[in-house]
N, C-alpha and C positions, 0 to 999 in steps of 0.2 A: 498727649495726642492719641495715645492708644485707645482711650475711652471713646473719643470722637470717631475714630475709625471703626470701632465695634458698633457704635450706635448707627453709623452710616451703613454698615453692612447689613444690620438688621432691617433698616429702612428700605434698602434696595431689595431685600427679600420680601418686602410687604408685611413685615412683622413689627408693627408699632409697639405692641405690648412688650416684646422682648427689648426693643430699643429703649423704651421708657424704664424698664427694670435696670438695664445697664446704666443709663443716665442717673437714675436715682441713687445708685451706689456712690456717686460722687457727692451726694448731698448728705450722706450719713455723718453723724458726729465723729470727728477724729479722722475723717478721710484726708489723706495727704494730697488729694487731687480735687480742685474746684472746677466747676463747669466753665469752659471757655466759650467765646462766641462761636467757634467752630463746632463745639459739642451741641450748643443750642440750635445752631443751623441744621446740624444733622438730625436732631430730634424733630425739628419743624418739618424737615423733608420726609422723615419717617411717618409723621402724622398725615402729611399730605398724600403719601403713596401707599397707605395701608391697604392690604388686600381686600378689606371690606369696604373700601371707599375712603375718600378724604374725611378725616376726622377734624372738621373745622372748629368744633368746640375745644378740642385739645390744642389746636394751633393757637387759638385765642388765649388759652390758659398758659401756654408756653411763653407767649409774648408778654403776658402779665408777669410771669415769673422772672423773665429777663429784666423787666423794668424794676421789679422789687429787689432784684439782686444787683442792680446797678450795671447791668451788662447792656452796652449800647448796641443798637441794631446797625448792621453794616449793609453794604450793597447786596451781599448774598442773602441776608435776612429779608430784605425788601423784595427781592426777586422771588424768593421762596414763598413769601406771603401772597404775592400777586398770583403765582401759580396755584397755590392752594385755593384761593377764592375762585379762580377759573375752573379748576378741577371739580370743585363742589357746585359749580353752576351758578355762582354768585357774581355774574358779570358786572352788574351795577356797583356792587360793593368793591370789586377789584378796581373799577374805574375811579370810584370815589377815593379809595385808598391811594391810588396812583396820583390823583390830583392833590391829595393832602401832603404826600411825600415830596 
C-alpha cells in the first residue's frame, strides 16, 4: 500500500510524471510489489489532476494497462474516469461512459 500512497501524494501535488515514475517501479522485473487497484486508481487520479491539465491520453493508457494486467475497474476507478473526462472538457464522452457503465 505504500506505493499507492506515494503515487497518490504525487498526484495531489499535481505531479503526474513523478506519480508515473513511482508506479513504474512496481512493474520492474523482480519487483516484490505488483500494482493493486488502489495504485492504478491513484495513478488515474494523478493523470486527471496534473498541474498542466488533465492528461486524458494517459488516463486512457492506464485503463488499457489495467485491462491488460487483469485488474478490474471498481467504483473508484469509474468515478475517477468520469471526473477526468469532465476536467478535460469532454462532457459528451463522460455521459457516454456513464451510460455504458
